[in-house]
C-alpha positions in Angstrom: 67.6 7.5 213.9 64.9 4.9 213.4 62.3 3.3 215.6 62.9 1.0 218.5 59.6 -0.7 217.4 59.5 -0.1 213.6 56.2 1.2 212.3 54.7 -1.1 209.5 55.6 0.2 206.1 54.8 -0.7 202.5 57.1 -2.9 200.5 60.4 -1.3 199.5 61.3 -0.3 196.0 64.7 0.6 194.6 63.2 3.1 192.1 64.3 6.1 194.1 68.0 6.9 193.7 69.9 6.7 197.0 70.9 9.9 198.9 73.9 8.1 200.3 75.0 4.8 198.9 77.3 2.8 201.2 80.1 0.7 199.7 79.7 -3.0 199.0 78.4 -5.1 201.9 80.9 -7.9 201.2 82.9 -8.9 204.2 86.0 -6.7 204.8 87.9 -5.2 207.6 89.4 -1.8 208.1 91.2 0.0 210.8 89.4 2.5 213.0 92.5 4.0 214.7 94.3 1.3 216.5 91.9 -1.6 216.3 90.2 -3.0 213.2 86.5 -2.7 212.5 84.3 -4.1 209.8 83.4 -1.9 206.8 80.6 -4.3 205.9 77.5 -4.4 208.1 77.7 -8.2 208.4 79.3 -11.2 206.8 77.5 -12.9 203.9 74.8 -15.3 205.0 76.2 -18.6 206.3 79.7 -17.3 206.9 81.2 -17.0 210.4 83.1 -14.1 211.8 85.6 -15.2 214.4 85.3 -13.6 217.7 87.6 -10.7 218.5 89.4 -11.0 221.9 88.8 -8.6 224.7 91.1 -5.6 224.5 94.4 -6.5 225.9 94.8 -2.9 227.1 91.3 -1.6 228.1 92.5 2.0 228.2 92.2 4.4 225.4 93.4 8.0 225.7 93.9 11.3 223.8 90.5 11.2 222.1 91.1 7.8 220.6 88.2 5.7 219.4 88.4 1.9 219.0 85.9 -0.5 217.5 86.0 -4.3 218.0 83.7 -6.7 216.1 82.6 -9.8 218.0 80.5 -12.6 216.6 78.0 -13.3 219.3 77.7 -17.0 218.3 81.2 -17.3 220.0 80.0 -15.6 223.2 78.4 -17.7 226.0 74.7 -17.4 226.7 73.7 -16.4 230.2 70.4 -15.9 232.0 69.7 -12.3 232.9 66.4 -10.9 234.2 64.5 -14.1 233.2 65.8 -13.9 229.6 68.8 -15.2 227.8 71.6 -12.9 226.8 75.2 -13.0 225.5 77.6 -11.8 228.1 81.0 -10.3 227.1 83.0 -10.4 230.3 86.0 -8.2 230.8 85.0 -6.2 227.8 85.4 -2.4 228.3 83.2 -0.1 226.2 81.4 3.2 226.1 79.1 2.5 223.1 77.9 -0.5 221.2 76.1 -1.3 218.0 74.8 -4.6 216.6 74.4 -5.9 213.0 72.8 -9.0 211.5 72.6 -10.8 208.2 71.2 -8.6 205.4 68.5 -11.0 204.6 67.1 -11.2 208.2 64.3 -9.1 209.7 65.3 -6.6 212.3 65.2 -8.0 215.9 64.6 -6.0 219.0 68.0 -5.4 220.6 68.9 -4.3 224.1 72.2 -3.9 225.8 73.3 -3.8 229.5 76.6 -2.6 230.8 78.5 -3.3 234.0 79.6 -0.1 235.5 83.1 0.4 236.9 81.5 0.3 240.3 80.1 -3.2 239.6 76.5 -2.3 239.0 74.6 -3.6 235.9 72.7 -0.8 234.2 69.0 -1.0 233.1 68.5 -2.5 229.7 69.2 0.0 227.0 67.2 -0.4 223.7 69.2 0.1 220.5 67.3 1.6 217.6 67.4 0.1 214.1 69.4 2.3 211.7 67.9 3.4 208.5 69.7 2.4 205.3 70.2 5.5 203.2 70.7 3.3 200.1 67.1 1.8 200.3 65.2 3.8 202.9 64.5 0.5 204.6 65.6 -0.5 208.1 69.3 -1.3 207.8 70.8 -4.6 208.9 72.0 -3.1 212.1 71.3 -0.7 214.9 72.5 2.7 215.7 75.4 2.9 218.1 74.1 3.5 221.7 75.9 5.1 224.5 76.4 2.9 227.6 78.8 5.1 229.6 82.1 3.6 230.8 81.6 -0.1 231.4 83.8 -3.2 232.1 81.4 -5.9 230.7 78.5 -6.1 228.4 75.3 -8.1 227.9 73.3 -8.2 224.7 69.9 -9.7 224.1 68.0 -9.8 220.8 64.6 -11.3 220.0 62.6 -11.7 216.9 59.0 -13.0 217.2 59.8 -13.9 220.8 62.8 -16.0 220.0 66.5 -15.4 220.8 68.4 -14.5 217.7 71.7 -13.4 219.2 73.6 -16.3 217.5 73.4 -14.5 214.1 74.4 -11.1 215.4 77.8 -9.3 215.4 78.5 -6.8 218.2 80.5 -3.7 217.4 82.0 -2.7 220.7 83.1 0.9 220.7 85.5 2.4 223.3 86.0 6.2 223.3 88.2 8.3 225.4 88.4 11.9 226.5 90.6 14.2 224.4 92.7 17.0 226.2 90.1 19.6 225.1 87.3 17.6 226.7 88.6 18.3 230.1 88.4 22.1 229.9 85.5 24.3 231.2 82.5 24.5 228.9 81.0 27.7 227.5 77.5 26.4 227.2 74.9 28.1 224.9 72.2 27.9 227.5 72.9 25.8 230.7 69.7 24.3 232.1 68.8 24.6 235.7 68.8 20.8 236.0 72.6 20.7 235.2 74.5 20.3 238.3 77.5 22.5 239.2 79.7 19.3 239.2 78.6 18.5 235.6 79.4 22.0 234.5 82.8 22.1 236.1 83.8 18.8 234.6 82.6 19.5 231.0 84.6 20.8 228.1 85.4 24.1 226.6 84.3 23.5 223.1 81.5 26.0 222.6 83.8 28.3 220.6 83.0 31.4 218.7 82.8 31.4 215.0 86.3 33.0 214.6 87.9 30.3 216.8 86.0 27.6 215.0 87.1 28.8 211.6 90.8 28.8 212.7 90.6 25.2 213.8 88.6 23.8 210.9 89.2 25.3 207.5 86.2 23.4 206.1 83.9 25.7 208.1 84.8 29.3 207.6 83.7 32.0 210.0 80.0 32.2 209.6 77.9 35.4 209.3 76.9 37.6 212.2 74.2 36.0 214.4 75.3 32.4 213.9 75.3 30.3 217.0 78.4 29.1 218.6 79.3 25.4 217.9 82.0 22.8 218.5 83.9 22.3 215.3 84.9 19.0 213.9 88.5 19.7 214.6 87.6 20.5 218.2 85.5 17.4 218.9 88.1 15.2 217.2 86.6 14.1 213.9 88.6 11.4 212.1 89.0 13.2 208.7 91.1 10.4 207.3 88.2 8.0 207.4 85.5 10.0 205.6 84.7 10.3 201.9 83.5 13.3 200.0 80.1 14.8 200.8 77.8 16.7 198.4 75.7 19.8 198.8 72.3 21.0 197.5 71.3 24.2 195.8 68.5 24.8 198.2 67.5 24.1 201.9 63.9 23.5 202.6 63.6 22.1 206.1 65.3 21.1 209.3 64.7 17.5 210.4 65.1 16.7 214.1 66.3 13.3 215.5 67.6 11.7 218.6 70.4 9.2 218.8 68.8 6.9 221.4 70.9 5.0 224.0 71.2 6.1 227.6 70.9 9.7 228.6 73.5 9.2 231.4 76.4 11.2 230.0 78.1 14.2 231.3 78.8 17.4 229.4 82.5 16.4 229.1 81.5 13.0 227.5 79.4 14.5 224.7 82.4 14.8 222.4 83.1 11.1 223.0 79.6 10.2 221.9 80.0 12.2 218.7 83.4 10.6 217.9 81.9 7.1 218.5 78.9 7.8 216.3 81.2 9.0 213.5 83.4 5.9 213.8 80.3 3.6 213.7 78.6 5.4 210.8 81.7 5.4 208.7 83.5 2.3 209.8 80.6 -0.1 210.4 77.6 1.2 208.5 79.9 2.3 205.6 78.5 5.9 205.2 80.6 8.8 203.8 80.7 10.6 207.2 78.6 11.0 210.3 75.0 11.1 209.1 73.7 14.2 210.9 74.6 17.9 210.0 74.5 18.9 213.7 74.4 17.1 217.0 73.1 18.7 220.2 73.5 17.4 223.8 71.1 17.9 226.7 73.4 20.6 228.1 72.9 22.8 225.0 76.3 22.1 223.4 76.1 22.2 219.6 78.5 19.9 217.6 79.3 20.3 213.9 78.4 17.0 212.2 78.9 15.9 208.6 81.8 17.7 207.0 81.7 20.2 204.2 80.8 23.4 206.1 77.8 24.5 208.0 77.4 27.4 205.6 76.6 24.9 202.8 73.5 22.7 202.3 75.4 19.5 202.9 73.4 16.4 202.0 73.3 14.1 205.1 72.3 10.5 205.7 69.5 10.9 208.2 66.0 11.0 206.5 65.6 8.8 203.5 64.0 10.6 200.6 64.4 14.0 202.3 68.2 14.1 202.8 68.7 16.5 199.8 67.4 19.9 200.9 67.2 19.2 204.6 69.4 19.9 207.6 69.6 17.1 210.1 69.8 17.9 213.9 70.1 15.0 216.3 70.0 15.2 220.1 72.3 12.9 222.0 70.1 10.5 224.0 66.7 8.9 224.1 63.7 11.1 224.4 60.9 8.6 224.0 59.9 9.0 227.7 62.2 11.7 228.8 61.7 15.4 228.2 64.7 17.2 226.7 66.0 19.9 229.2 65.4 23.5 228.1 69.1 24.1 227.4 69.1 21.4 224.7 65.7 22.5 223.4 66.8 26.2 223.1 70.0 25.1 221.3 67.9 23.2 218.7 65.7 26.2 218.2 68.6 28.6 217.9 70.5 26.5 215.3 67.3 25.8 213.4 66.2 29.5 213.4 69.7 30.6 212.2 69.9 28.0 209.5 66.5 28.9 208.0 67.1 32.7 208.3 70.6 32.4 206.8 69.1 30.6 203.8 66.6 33.5 203.5 63.6 31.7 204.9 62.6 33.9 207.9 59.1 32.4 208.3 60.1 29.4 210.4 56.5 28.1 210.8 55.9 28.1 207.0 55.8 24.9 205.0 57.8 23.6 202.0 56.8 21.3 199.1 58.4 17.9 198.5 58.0 15.2 196.0 59.6 12.1 197.5 60.2 8.8 195.8 59.5 5.4 197.2 60.2 4.2 200.7 58.9 7.2 202.6 55.6 7.8 204.4 54.1 9.2 201.2 53.1 7.7 197.8 55.9 8.1 195.3 55.6 11.1 193.2 53.0 12.8 195.4 53.7 16.4 196.2 53.4 17.0 199.9 53.6 20.2 202.1 55.6 19.8 205.3 56.7 22.1 208.1 60.2 23.7 207.8 61.0 22.2 211.2 59.8 18.6 211.4 60.7 15.3 213.0 62.2 12.2 211.4 58.8 10.4 212.1 57.1 12.9 209.9 58.8 11.6 206.8 59.9 8.0 207.5 58.6 4.9 209.3 60.1 5.5 212.7 59.4 6.8 216.3 62.4 9.1 216.1 63.0 11.6 217.7 61.0 10.1 220.6 57.5 11.0 221.6 58.5 13.4 224.4 60.8 15.4 222.2 58.3 15.4 219.4 55.7 16.9 221.9 58.1 19.8 222.4 58.1 20.8 218.7 55.5 23.6 219.3 57.8 25.3 221.7 60.9 24.6 219.5 59.2 26.3 216.5 58.1 29.3 218.6 61.7 29.7 220.0 63.2 29.2 216.5 60.9 31.9 215.1 62.0 34.2 217.9 65.6 33.5 217.1 64.9 34.3 213.4 63.0 37.5 214.2 65.9 38.8 216.3 68.6 37.5 214.0 71.0 39.2 211.6 69.2 40.3 208.5 71.6 42.6 206.6 72.0 40.2 203.7 68.3 39.2 203.8 67.3 42.9 203.3 69.7 43.3 200.3 68.3 40.0 198.8 64.7 41.2 199.1 65.5 44.6 197.8 67.1 43.1 194.7 64.0 41.0 193.8 64.4 38.0 196.1 64.5 34.4 194.8 62.8 35.4 191.5 66.0 37.3 190.5 68.8 35.8 192.6 67.7 32.2 193.1 68.2 30.1 196.3 71.0 30.2 198.9 73.8 27.8 198.2 76.2 29.1 200.8 74.8 31.2 203.7 76.7 34.2 205.0 80.3 33.5 205.7 83.7 35.3 205.7 85.8 34.7 202.7 88.8 37.0 202.0 87.8 40.6 202.8 84.1 39.9 202.2 81.1 38.6 204.1 79.2 36.8 201.4 76.0 34.9 200.7 76.2 32.8 197.5 73.0 32.0 195.6 72.3 30.0 192.5 71.9 33.2 190.4 73.5 35.9 192.5 75.7 37.2 195.3 75.1 39.3 198.4 78.4 40.9 199.6 79.5 43.3 202.3 82.8 44.5 203.7 81.6 45.7 207.1 79.3 48.4 205.6 76.1 48.0 203.7 75.4 44.8 201.8 74.9 44.8 198.0 73.1 42.2 195.9 74.3 41.3 192.4 72.9 39.1 189.7 75.6 36.6 188.8 75.1 33.5 186.6 78.4 32.1 187.8 77.8 32.7 191.5 78.1 29.1 192.6 81.7 29.1 191.4 82.5 32.6 192.9 85.6 33.0 195.1 86.7 36.1 197.0 89.7 36.3 194.6 87.3 37.4 191.9 86.3 40.5 193.9 82.9 42.1 193.5 80.9 42.1 190.3 81.9 45.2 188.4 79.1 45.1 185.8 76.0 43.3 184.8 76.3 39.9 182.9 75.9 40.2 179.1 75.8 37.8 176.1 79.1 37.4 174.2 78.5 35.0 171.4 77.5 31.6 172.9 78.6 32.6 176.4 77.4 34.9 179.2 80.3 37.0 180.6 80.6 39.4 183.5 83.3 41.7 184.8 84.6 41.5 188.4 87.1 43.6 190.3 89.9 41.2 189.4 88.9 39.5 186.2 85.9 38.2 184.2 83.7 35.1 184.5 82.0 33.2 181.7 79.2 30.8 181.5 78.8 28.6 178.5 76.0 26.0 179.0 77.1 24.2 182.2 80.8 25.3 181.8 81.8 28.0 184.2 85.2 29.8 184.3 87.0 32.8 185.6 90.0 34.5 184.1 92.0 36.8 186.3 93.3 40.1 184.9 96.8 39.7 183.3 97.5 43.1 181.8 96.9 46.6 183.1 95.7 47.7 179.6 93.2 44.8 179.3 90.9 45.5 182.2 87.8 43.3 183.0 84.9 44.2 180.7 87.1 45.1 177.8 86.3 43.6 174.4 88.1 40.4 173.6 89.2 40.0 177.2 88.9 36.2 177.2 90.5 35.7 173.8 93.5 37.7 174.8 93.9 35.9 178.1 93.4 32.5 176.6 95.9 33.2 173.8 98.5 34.3 176.4 97.8 31.2 178.5 98.4 29.0 175.5 101.8 30.6 174.9 100.9 32.0 171.5 101.3 35.7 172.6 103.4 37.0 175.4 102.6 40.6 175.8 105.1 43.3 176.7 107.2 43.3 179.9 104.6 41.1 181.6 102.4 44.1 182.4 100.9 45.3 179.1 99.4 43.8 176.0 98.9 46.9 173.8 95.5 45.8 172.5 95.2 48.7 170.0 98.6 48.2 168.5 98.3 47.1 164.8 99.5 43.6 164.0 102.4 43.1 161.7 102.4 40.4 158.9 105.4 38.6 160.3 103.9 38.6 163.8 100.6 37.1 162.4 102.5 34.2 160.9 104.4 33.6 164.1 101.2 33.5 166.1 99.7 30.9 163.7 102.9 28.9 163.8 102.8 28.8 167.7 99.0 28.1 167.7 99.7 25.0 165.7 102.2 23.8 168.2 105.4 25.1 166.6 105.8 22.2 164.2 109.2 21.0 163.3 110.7 22.8 160.3 114.1 23.4 158.9 114.2 26.7 156.9 116.1 26.9 153.7 119.6 28.4 153.5 118.3 30.9 150.9 115.4 33.1 151.7 112.3 32.8 149.4 111.7 36.6 149.9 113.9 39.5 149.0 113.0 41.4 152.2 113.3 38.6 154.7 117.0 37.8 155.2 118.1 34.7 157.0 119.0 36.8 160.0 115.4 38.0 160.4 114.0 37.3 163.9 111.2 35.3 162.4 112.9 33.9 159.4 112.0 30.3 160.3 108.3 31.0 160.7 108.0 33.1 157.6 109.7 30.4 155.5 107.4 27.7 157.1 104.3 29.7 156.0 105.6 30.0 152.5 106.5 26.2 152.3 103.0 25.3 153.6 101.4 27.7 151.0 99.8 29.6 153.9 101.3 32.9 152.6 103.3 33.1 149.4 104.0 36.8 149.7 103.6 39.4 146.9 104.1 39.1 143.2 107.2 41.3 143.5 108.9 38.6 145.6 108.5 40.4 148.9 106.8 39.4 152.1 106.7 42.9 153.6 107.1 41.5 157.2 106.8 44.9 159.0 103.6 45.9 157.1 100.5 45.9 159.2 98.0 43.2 158.2 94.5 43.7 156.9 91.3 41.8 157.9 91.0 40.1 154.5 94.6 38.9 154.6 94.1 37.5 158.1 91.1 35.6 156.8 93.2 34.2 154.0 96.1 33.1 156.3 93.7 31.4 158.8 91.8 29.6 156.0 94.9 28.2 154.3 96.5 27.3 157.7 93.4 25.3 158.4 94.1 23.2 155.3 91.8 25.2 152.9 88.6 23.3 154.0 85.5 23.1 151.7 84.0 26.6 151.5 82.2 28.9 149.0 82.3 32.6 148.3 78.5 32.5 148.8 79.2 32.0 152.5 80.4 35.6 152.6 77.1 36.9 151.2 76.0 38.1 154.7 78.6 40.8 154.5 77.5 43.7 152.3 81.1 44.8 151.5 82.5 41.4 150.4 81.8 40.7 146.7 81.6 37.1 145.5 84.4 37.9 143.1 86.8 39.1 145.8 90.0 37.1 146.2 89.2 36.9 149.9 85.5 35.8 149.6 86.0 32.1 150.1 88.2 32.6 153.2 86.0 35.3 154.7 82.9 33.1 154.0 84.6 30.2 155.8 85.3 32.4 158.8 81.7 33.5 158.9 80.4 29.9 158.5 82.5 28.6 161.4 81.8 31.6 163.7 85.4 32.7 163.8 84.3 36.2 162.6 80.9 37.8 163.2 81.6 41.0 161.3 80.3 44.3 162.4 76.8 45.2 163.6 76.1 47.1 160.3 76.5 43.9 158.3 80.0 44.6 157.0 83.3 42.7 157.2 85.6 45.6 156.2 88.3 43.5 154.6 90.7 46.4 154.1 90.7 47.5 157.7 94.0 46.9 159.5 93.9 44.5 162.5 94.8 45.6 166.0 96.2 43.1 168.5 92.9 42.6 170.3 91.0 41.7 167.2 93.9 39.5 166.2 93.5 37.6 169.5 89.8 37.1 168.8 90.4 35.8 165.3 93.2 33.5 166.3 91.7 32.0 169.5 88.3 31.3 167.9 90.3 29.7 165.0 92.1 27.4 167.3 88.8 26.3 168.8 87.5 25.4 165.3 90.5 23.5 164.0 
């Protein structure tokens, strides 16, 4: 990810929040499958890490990845190619990374492997990793691919002096998984790939439907999406990763190379990816593999960091630019080698798709950024950068290698061609509805969910079911799920919240709080007045409805029922009713005798002057106000608070209670400025009164 020879940079600052904060760098050890590996980059300065022995069993199989940490101070020095190096004899490996004390400058590190045929490889430079916590060079290298070797040499110099004594080697051994041995379906095999390489490589370039079945984190993507190797297929270790985050907008694609040797076969590419993930998570302490996508020289595309390729997952690949960018890294070193056309076309295709699917069809356009400290730009300065750019364009690094960087003109042209010929059904619907000014930016690009193909934006949705696509304004879009169905109406203001009807329920947005309530009753469809109040009251166990299918919202509320609902809303407090009824028309055998007596004992309702309660009589709005006011403990209130209602006189017996309801927002009255205290209360209005009352008290 970073430069073999780091470019000079200004002093670092911690003023910019990290895009990926690794855990504490205190010494610790963790298991990476069968063999332990350090979670910390290096031990604290001055401490010694004991050497790990060579693997007793040099064979790993079934897609296994092992990491062994070896303090080079315990490894003998040898002379190799007129320089000193540490030689790890009888040490099998396929990849290696190196770390050093956090307070040391980055040395120049090279490794050399002894092939199974007994030949030492050329010296392979290891690039310094970039710490996503600070933006500075990390206290370690990236993991470089060596191929299958039986022994290893490591040399490291700083200012011309050997510094291997302070280094820790992280020796990685990967193995082929059963899937790695199948025949590949390459996106664009290059003429330079031999028939032998093609016949020995893996069948992991699956279609979107196959990918979705194997990895639920990545649903089937929209039409026109490139084929890729899912995390499940290449063998990601999901048990080792931590949660990733996503952004509300994608602005650019950033291209990298992983460095290391380019001597790998198509069937070994999945091993490289597994090794990189083990090193990024187990040794560097990152949440997951740093890149969103990895591409090999044969054109195979591997899903990188988890969370779904349809989302704008924040990676750990370009400090200061991780949020809002999509990181693509090519397996290998392209400082002096040109990437074969198969790999180049794969980059262009995936970049063109990602930009088009986030409704940015002009690939060659630019985007604005305002980075913090630690990048190539002054903190706080707004800069305009290409939508397809290299790691070296934003950070102090030579990545992705000069020769690959020189191919960017062709990559951008091919990416634009892929975008121009891509799937645009959702883009057309988006543009017809007013574009980003109305619907916002893409949060989840087109993907299959339930019966729909959907694009989710910050302020809207684009949905189709195999036919034409429709765009909808939707303030709760980022929480939308296929179980909601399509929007069935426009959003509208309901008190202090914005609500919207869907096929199978209603959504609400109150500040930053978003929710969805599925339809419970056939006679309370989405969009009906007091929908949320009814549903919430039922969820709270205060009201139960009829037969589980109807609520009867227009049925008038009885007096005894109103008392029962208040009693339940207060948590059904303990109460022993008297043996003699306080009301002549409420016998001890009455279904709600306990609740009616409780209301009388608490002076919530004392009945009528003739000694009756009249339980079956339908209740009026003024009486509901009185019950709720007294059940709340008769809080301080004034008849003057009811002055907003033209039909509530200050001398009315209900004025104080009605005024309290108005002051607390429990009742808003009617649009003509009346309260209508003598109107009888249907069950839907009762639900609104009672649910708002519970929120107040």
